[in-house]
Steps between C-alpha positions, in 0.01 A plus 500: 500500500388609154363232275531490119255727320348443156734617225413773255691515174641845441604628159872509426662841537519666155839656575643159590376343176627797302846466656513131411386564144762771458775267626400181315202534262257215455572282804215613726198281574248694708157344437323378812545137391874551452537656842275267696625190320853577620395617846492137615792268562555193718522707819222608733543867407303695243608836359383643168769661285440829325609330180686195374814571299641248252856602404696303240862572596735602780530836326129560531511402867784748553288772337212415733726517804627844398143637526524469878159333515433225752537159331450137600637219282297185455561190294343164589274631777565195723639700794326440830597800715353796313813614316344468154199731538488880506274804508753681279622386158539126446768397250432168327838337430354162401385596153826589328797400716519127427839433342699195613860438392681185610873559557803270539314176424242574766739598778348848492190659356410859413131572563256788493238561770197383301632148438314232697725290725374171357571623146857587597549154649356344184767681297768375740374140514696375194818605681408315821477831688237714667468815708562467873172655622210254482191662656165321486382767257771412245241438227381862520752719682741700288867587532401853597332368812769239562762776515284760673401258778825300526300188432608164636259206530505129559861394454721806465517606865733797542783355292332518157249781537498804271745693717759220492465420129503854360798581282398844380203716407411797287313733731323826421517733799223746592705780342484316166866397519568154357775292660627159384658364816682233298690752290875534575452871567177464705647666811652786303176559313300496825739749663488726193123498448376452857781626726284548811362148468842340445658686792200434722510125442868487599423707808217268603722196435757631746229601747353149511835325510627732773213418737544154662135487603390575144730231362363246749138588423548490125682167510232347722210630293642395164607156616126436459286545193426868542326755276412747774618851420802558278781248454751655738720192463611672178718729713678201651525285188615758243748785483441693178211751473362336183484153654355633825234681298417193292453283807299766683265519201435126537209467740430875493156445342540769236569778752863572397501460121376307198688185402494497119690172481701270724774246443457205735719200567312172464508179705486133396156361417546154647333236286439249781301533819380285787186637657283400795220621724569443870179510704523569875229474769536869594656821377740515796626149428563597138698803615693293754629284213641799313859509636570139402335540161686823421827332593434237230538772235172494303434756230161584648285438805150644463255511788125434471291527815171317564282753316741498207474121485120516493517735203765282332272198526252668265760555229456269198873423514495381861646150538358206695684595818342844506152392392470222760650693793251589773634841595473599865791707633740363241773688316718396211842581360552482125868413473722462197859425409631602156806379311618452142702186579291184569760362742501820703122495521508136613740596778264781600207259512686256721599773743142627506367154584721500809354830611143391423542191719541723804190708434157446654289541188129435462550310173790308347775738387638424156662676207416457134660597171169477316471817292121498496470470876757771551321734259173442684647585840666816374184600313313480830765691691543778244127552467429473873453868574259559215316173570450586866405856414264380228308298758457799732151626592348726237556867576826454688848611400793258518821626664821303465779602736850361523760512774824322583675396820803283574405135438525404872230760575253366241302276735448778754398749230247253361353471851491880526318539169250225578422667832457839330258351245288373786527818707396724211236257369656423162348174382643274229832684502790306356872479569734376230828603342869435456579330828863427404567873511287576806260680265129471582202622302161535661167607359206684652150554363385848590201729453666839509173688493411365845808338659778757463553530876556127525753504218689791656519325839610171345774674303643665811508168686652319202775761462591461865508120480728493194745764621526340843607176323782683321317498169414725209150623417550450127695204368432510126181689413646848543427770757244674282235691688411218735818515711635848419386638841708235679838537328639726776384257768685211335829680428523771766545875461856501362447258212160649425664840454753339266207372292340843491828645378519235226156606381591871514821450305337297222161669488525849653147602399344173619327440166560125465228277648407734788391330821679173426789359713529815714209706629425777748154357571472252785168378359613468137431125511136574586434741214368430149396145583313288249141413588355224284128474438293207375444514124475161326664156534779549246586836654462421869760222512770709332783617727646726228831312508566557128612145420259503204649799323806357317288238318224738385498573123349846549731617780672755276192594299241595758453324834626195686283248686584667831401838360173360364419383852606812689308721259188297579571569866547869430175511303310336786659739751407803287140385473479434874645845574249663264772630270294455186732695270799283593290186460388616155854566384623167634220310322570688179873425503461146632306389193797512266790478748378197689219330311569544130877440516504199732613190309287278732768235455513408868877547522448708814352198677816299432705754695247594769566324833126486566399410145310816404419509129422860416399375157188356665420844638555654158276242332221574744534875446497452123192281524316771694535732201297279266124487445270238348562614144873447546433157647296397196760636260791323665307176529440511126866575435604211725287254308642613165855583597659356187291725281552802726879472495502444123283810455744702710783353294328608179430844643867559577599379153245731341608798708865439414417494128320836499638851549566537877282808536184300417512233774624758750203725426259205501615375838484851646142538375399162641657587836308825508171316444545173689759608758876495538479212747330280238674581171881506483677774310673370185847646445735454208761321710269200553595180312297320237280209590660174608462137400200283578570229755458153352481161671786253479380183676765248598394203716864425582586853605696569816348844562181689423553842347220757517618806304358835604233672296731803489683312225182521291436864579846648442777425252852442639710809558764602246429214263597230750357148493268560794457311826310204354758423234794570730365274773430221253857522368641496852297191588613328181865569576453372855333184371170578672182410310212745541124449488291804400134418582213489257293816504796705615372807317204526738694444821625773730700525820204682653676825589252719306219345705666453836401853602153433369154597616312229684396219267762551227695182421859474620617329179364547151311221324560357157 
């Protein structure tokens, strides 16, 4: 079997870039950093796009589709099965498609693909509503991915997933035709503009319904969580061509059209919950308890096997039960009931206690309504994949697979998987997931450069085990590339041909996300695999999950924390491969994109499941730029910070009072002599100098206020009062007394020095 070979970055085809520019000018990003930064997502596949396209509207997307070029749509980049990477053109729909409109007092919501799921739920929270899908990646995944992958998650099962909660969508077809499936004339418009597609969908509907074996297979497959192949249940659930199309597009992973916006029905966001962690001596005993627990009607039952528990014990939010448990072959079930009525929740708790009394647990089983404890348990569960993957051996790639079987078959499938881990020598593999729905996730650590044969053999055995248990090979992560070769095996020849016809009708030229969902290559899951080398501590632990991206201040300016890390990996790979020209270009572009524009605020660490602070990496890289002269200069500035900031204040005032051409010319001359990295360019849109910070001691104060030195440097915008004055007024109105320390003018938060050369103080002195 062929093993992965070192990648070489090829130049984008000039005719392709010219065609894009002619269709939609100004949206192409084709630098090596742009391409390689978006080559990585949360999956274990790695393909480098010819360019990254950043359209601003559905009209621009339609123009791109009419070029006939191969396109792959990507938004949050949290997909795990390879459906968000491409060697063709990658279309970034995160940047501009972020609109959220709450409808009917929260009963419905209209959303665009770039909106983050958590942000949508935050908009719905005042109405006591939320979206049905609740994947673990909800802090980072976007509506584009939620729709494209038919996302589900912890509590929504199959009754509140994207497919079941969709009301309508505006979809742009590969021909460039735009269809609003919620419009009263949607069917007529589809028949008029896309007659072959409309007629073909009706024909396939009748073909599926007229075949008893097809009906039986579809009903059995979609009684489970199932994102394998196309959603053929659309042909049984809907009659009109427009509605069939809309529900086929859900879960199609961007292979049938582009969803410009969707209207989704919401579900209640219950304000009360009773949560518990049931610990069992073994995994089989935990699975044996499932039928009785499911019958008690909980909102969620989440499985954690022994290895998952060991990882959970290291989490800062682990409770006493987890921290003190001596894990042998144990397994645990995180179980929760949710209600909005306190009396109903009390009744649930009483019923649960009766069930718990019959269980053979390894620790006392109890429920709690404590919000802090609940948040800690769910924090551990939602971050489990990334935490386990973050602890993997350096140089290995983490693979997260998901499958589903009927709940009675769970125990046997867990035994099958455990045996396969042992047979194929996968150590520290974990099994966890949504046990209530028969949905298991399992993770492998793999070295694709050396162990591809092992992975191929394991996959074949795993496929057999799942299908023999009446299961599906993809429950919620999408078919992608990883399971595309096995779609025919799961559905049989007849339904597979129906899927191929769906693809042909919607996308005759096969230009949308080629190689995803359906493939002619039996080894597609073994191609374009991601090999991860050892670089440096901050980089090596990253699993490229993308959870850090929504909180990054520079995400729309230059790079995100994930991109800063993957570009370091690409730089190391280029140097190891001897591609000196690529390494030079990466270093050149990295300086501004990743180092200069990082806010080093540590927000990425608050979202990262393994606590990576890319700001620390940035600080170290900045420090490496400085020499001894810079150290001496910044030490002097630190010791006289009050005077330095006042001098800058005076300089801005002086520049503002003179004809603009003079300070502009002076700063240009200074930059030419000293260097553009040392002297900033003055421009006429800069404000005047600010106001000196003055102490306001108050021994009886309730809070200490340390105003930023930026208040001294820059005057408030547009004649406003400024942050210092505004904050003081707010505190006064709130009845909060403030203490501003003596010597405040010489104090600093330390940010200018936190990326310092060795020996420079972290905080300035008075």
